[in-house]
N, C-alpha and C positions, 0 to 999 in steps of 0.2 A: 217757289221761293217763299221762305218763312220770314215774316216780319214781326219784330217786337216793337210795339207802339207805346209811346209815353202818353200820359193822361191828356196832354195838350195836342195830341195827334201827330207829333213828330215821330219819325221812325228812328228808334234807338239802335237797332241792330237788324241786319239782314243775313240770312243763312240759306244755303242750298239744301241743308238737311237738319236733322233734329239736334245736332251738336250746338247750334245757336241757342236753342231752348234750354239745354242743360247748362251751357256756359253762363247764361244770364241768371239761371237759378242759383248758381254758385256765387254770383255777385250780389244777389238779393235773395230774399226768402220767398217760398211759395205760399201764397195765401190760399189759393184754391186751384185745383186741376181737375177738370171734369171731362169725361168722355160721353159723347152722345151718338146714338146710331143715326145713320143717314141713309138715303135711298140706295138701293142696289148693293147692300152689304158693306157700304163704306162707313167710316167713323170720323167724327169731328172731335178735336181736342181743343178745349178752351183753357188757357192758363192765365191766372191773375197773380202777379208778383207783388211782393210786399212794398215795392217802391211805386206801385200804381200802374206799372206797365202791364200790357196784355199781349197775348199771342193767341192766334186762332189758326189752326192748320187741319188738314184733312188727310186721313189714312185711307188706303185702298181697301183695307179690311177692318171692320169693327172688332173682330176677334183679336187681331194682331194688336190693335190699339189698346184693348183692355189688358192684354198680356204685357205690353210695354209699360203701361201705367202701373200695373201691379208690381213690376220689377223695380220701380223707383222707390226703394226702401227709405231713402232720405226724405221723401215727400210724404211719409206716413202721417196720417191725421188731417191731410189736406186734399186727399184724392177721393173722387167720387165717380161712380159709373151710373149714368142715366138717372140721376135724381136719388140715388141710394144714399145711405149714411156715409159719412167720411170714414175712411179706413187708412 
């Protein structure tokens, strides 16, 4: 379950899949989306929205996460992979 959390800690939206992340991005803008490697080849996605909400989710594959993040063309300039420069 993916949760989008407001700055005060209230859950703004819950989703079974990444659709909730994309839907909230359409309602607000993306301040930053960062992919981090995790143990056993997994990947972690941290999204900070313009309205202050945050989302933290895990992918089974770090490579798939990086590909998914690169495919978000509308998020250009706010995407980062493991501490790199925004692209």
